[in-house]
N, C-alpha and C positions, 0 to 999 in steps of 0.2 A: 584370440583375435579372429573375427569372422572374415571370410574371403569377400563377402558382399561389401562390408564397410571399407575394406582396403581398396577394392576396385573402384568404389565411389570416390575415395580420396584421390586415387591415381587419375581418374577421369577429370576431377577438378584441377589437378596439377597440369594435366594436358591442356585443358581449356585455358588456364591462366597463361601458359606459355604460348598458346596460339594467339591469344588476344594481344600479347606484347611482342609478337613476332615482328622484328624490324630488320630491314636490310636483307642481304643474302649472305650465305656462308658456303664455303666449299665443303662438299661431302667429305667426311673423314671417318672411315670405318675403323674398326678396332686396331688394325696395324698401321694405318696411315697416319702420318705426322705432317703438319704444315705450319710454317712460321706464323705465329699470331693466332692460329686456330685454337679456339677454346670451346669447351662444351660442359654441360651439366646434365646428369642423368639420374633418374629415379626408377627403381625396380623392386619387384617383390619376388621372393624365392618361395616356391610352392613344392611340397613333397607330400605324397599320400593324401591329397586334399586339404592339407593344413598349410597355413603360411608359416614358414620357418624363419624367414629373415627379410628385413627391409634394407635396401642398398641405396646409398647416395654416392654418386661418382662424379668426379670432375677431371678434366684433362686440359693441358695447355701446351701448345707447340712453341718451344723456344727458338727453334731454327727449322729448316726444311727436313732435318733428319734426327732431331733430338727433342723430346718432350717429357713432361712430368705428368703423373696421374695419381690421384688420391681416391681411395674407396673406403667409405665408412659403412660398416654393417652393424645393424641392430638385430640381435637374435632374440626373438620373442619367446613367450611362454608356450609350453606344449603339454599335452596330456601324457606324453611319453616320458616316463621317469628317467630314461637313460640320457636325456639331454638337459636335465635340470641344472647341471654345472655349467652349461654353455649359455645361460641367460646373461649375456653381457655384450659389450660393444667391442668391435674390432676395427682397426685402422690399418690400411695398407698404403704405403707410399712407394711409388715405382718411378724409375727413370726408364724411358723408352728410346732405343736407338735403332733407327731404320737401317736394315742391312741390305734389302733389295727393294727398289722403288721403281716398279714397272707400271705401264699404263693399266694393265689388267689385274695385277696382284702386287701385294706388299708382304715383306717378311720383316719382323721387328723383334729385336732382343729386349728382354725386360730384366732389370736388376732393381731389387727393392727391399723393403723391410715390412714385415708383418708383426703387429703387436696387439695384445689385448689390454694394453696399458699397465700390465704388471710384468710381463716378459715378452721378448720379441725374438724374431728369427730373420736372418737374411734370406732373400728369395732370388731365384734366377728362372727365366722362362723364355718362351718364344711365342709370337703371335703371327698368324697367317690370315690375310684377307684377300678375297678374290671378288672382283667386280663382275657380276653377272650381266647387268645392264645399268642404265642411268638411275634406276630406283632401288635395286637390290644388290647387297653385298653379302657374301658368305664369309663367316669367321670361324677360326679354329685357334685354340690356344692351350698351352700346357705350361705349368710351372711347378717348381719344387722348392720347399723350404729346406734350407741347409741346417744342420745341427739339430734336427727334430726327429724323434724316433717313430712317431705315429702321426697320421693325418698330414703328411708332408707333401702329398701330391694333389695338385689342383688342375682342373681342365674346364674348357668351355667349347661348345659347338653350337653354332646358331647363325642367325642372320639379322641384318638391320634393313628396314624398308623405309624409304623416304616418303613421308606424308606431305610435307610442305618444304619450302626452301630451307628451313631451319630445324624442322622437327622430324625425328626418325622414331619408328617403332622398333624395339629390339626384343627378340625372342630367342631363347636358346636353353640348352641343358647345361647346367653349370655346377661345379663343385669348387668352392674356395679352399685353397690349401690352408691348413691350420684350423679348420672348422669342422666339427663333427655334425652329422645329421642335417646339414643344410643343402645337400645335393638335391637337385631337382630342376624344375622348370623355372626359368627366370623370364619375367615379362616386364618391360619397362619402356620408357620414352627418353629420348636424348634431345636436348636443345643445343644447337650450335650458335654461338654469338658471332 
């Protein structure tokens, strides 16, 4: 897959979301949870100049301190023979419980399940978000797959930047637990309903 084609697709998705931008939404960074807040995000995972994964994420706040999150990952083809066995789909379903909810920062616990549709593993983790200003949030997260001997650690370090009332640019370095060779730069957009 060529980076140029995927960037064009991502630009089209961004334009589509901008055209259908209606109403306003409260900003919700990675660790923030708000009742009724929901979002949809699309991102690309790049490593060594190659696109390694496409990510589709959704999030919904059931209460002011409890939410659910789903992440679907497509791991694409690569010239690297070491990841040929990783050409498949992954699904992560997580429950998020807000532990600290302050004006400037949030800390959230994550409990979930990671599956490649053949086998799965339970997950635990923690997310931290810090509001730098009304447009920029810094995010940090770490998670561990339980009962897995390799590729059990995942992490994320990045930021989200508010482009409009409903659309955010997300950039960060990310490694999904349970996935080999997809660690790298994640660039995406998130739309809040």
